[in-house]
N, C-alpha and C positions, 0 to 999 in steps of 0.2 A: 504494499500500500504505500502510496505516496501522498505527500502533503501537497494540496493543491497551490499553495501560496509559495513555498520554497522550492518545490519539485525534488525534495530530498525524502529518502525512504524513513517511513515513521518508525520511531524507537518505542515499541510497545511498553517499555517499562516508564517512560517519560511521556505517555501519550497525553495526559492531563494538560501538560504544558503547552501543547499544540492546540487543544480544544477550547482553551479560554474558560469563560465562566459557566459554572455548571448549570443545567436546566432543573435538575431535582437536588436539593441539597438537604440531607437529615444529618443527625449527629454522625452516623458511621459510613452514610452512602453519599457519593455525589454521582451524577450522571452528566455527561458531555456528550456533545454530538457535532460532527462535522461531515461534510461531503468529501471524499478522497477518491482518487482514482486506483483501482485495483487492477494491478498487473496482471494477475491469473485470470481474472473474468474479463479484462480489457474493456471495462465499462466503469462509469462512476458508481459510487455505492455510498450508502448513508451510514457512518460508524457511529455507534453507540458505545462509550465507555462507561462503564459502572465501576467506580472506584471504591473500594472499601477499605477502611482503616482497620488494621487488625488489632488485637488486644496488646501486641507486642510493640506496636506503633508503625509497622510497616503497611506499606500500600499495596492491595491486592488489586489489580485491573482484570476487569472481564469485558471482553471486546464481542459485541454483537453487531450484526450488519444487515442490511436490506438493499436491495437492488432497486428498491423504489425510493428515490431520493426526497419524494414529497413528504414522507411519514416523519414524525418527529422522534426525538430520542425516547420519549415516553411511550409513544405507540410501539416502538420497535420492542422495547423492555416487556410491555403488556403481551405482545404476541409471543415473545419467547417464552414468557411465564406460562401462557396457556398451552403453548405447545409441548412444554416439559410435563404440565398436569396430564394432557392426553398422554403422552409417553408412558407415565407412571401407570395410568390407567391399563394400558394394554400390557404393560410389563407384569402387573399384578394378575390380570386375567389369565395371561399364559402361564404364570408360575404356580397359582394357587387354584383357579376354578377352571382349569381345563380347557381354554380358549383354543389352543392349537393342538388337542388330542381328539378331536372328530374324525372319524374315519369315514363316513358316508360320502358318497359321490354325489348325491340328490341335492340339488340347490335348495329345496324346501326343508330338508332335513338339517342341512349345514346352517341354513339361516336360523332354524329353531336352536341349534346348539350355540351359535355366537351369541344370540340373544339371552339363552339361558346362563350362559357363562357371565356375561356382563351384569344381568339382572343380579345373580349371586353376589357378585362384587358388590354393586350399589346397595344391595340390602345389607351386607356388612358394613358399610360406610355409615348407612343409615341408622342401624343399631349402635354402632360405635358412637356416633355423634350424638344420639339420643341419651346415651348412658354416661356421656362426658359432662362431669360436674365441677370440674376444677376451673379456677380463674385464668389459668394459662391458656395460650391459644391451642385450638384442637389440631392435632396432627394426627393421621391416620396411618398405621402401618399394619397390612394384612398379615404380616409375620408375627405381629404381637396380637393381633385379632386372632388369629388361629390358635396360637399359644393359649390365650385366656379361655377360649372355648373348650380346648383339649383339657385344661385344668379344670374348668368346671363339670365336664364329662367325668373325669376320673373322680373327683371329689363325690359327685352323685353316685357313681358305682361303688365307691367306699362305703358311703353312708347305707346304701341299698344292701351290699353283698355283708357288710359286717353288723348290719341292724342297729345302726347308731341313730341317736336322737337327732333327727332333721333340724327341728327349731334351735337347738342349742348351737349346733355348728353353723346354720345359715345366719344366725343372729350375732356370732362371735364378732367382737371389733376387728379382729385381725385377719377377717376373710377377704377383703380386697387385697391385702397383701399375698395371701396364698393363692388367690386366682391371679394375680399378674407375676407369680414366679416365673422367670425366664424370659419376661417381655423385653423388649428393646427399650431403653430410655430416649424419651422425644428429645 
């Protein structure tokens, strides 16, 4: 990528110096935007640089771009955020709800299979969101959800097989920590 003003190659470490005043400025993040020439694409691109100040004081730059130079830096950032959310949905559906394990050749059967897989994922997210009671921001992890449901299943199996007092166990103050045993920290 070349700077349009001085025709020199952009230094990605010092990219914020080229881009000037930030469009979005928060405590830890600054968003810069500039139109530059892409040598590999052979066209102008809108470059958005998201600079994050790390806890150790170092600056981490994330470079995003679009070939639509009419977009603002904020729009490019929003599009990338949406894109990654969509990628997380397909990753979770492939890994946990069997999206890629359909063996039918019929279009109607495959359509049903894909819908069932994505619905299962959305129902898991819905249930996790409704059971979220912490003041912290809701973060969904299908791995943690699967682990919590397995822990709940094994606990109910122990209660039934060992003929334990269900009310005593399900009303115990340590039940949430038992159910979240082995889950990922958000």
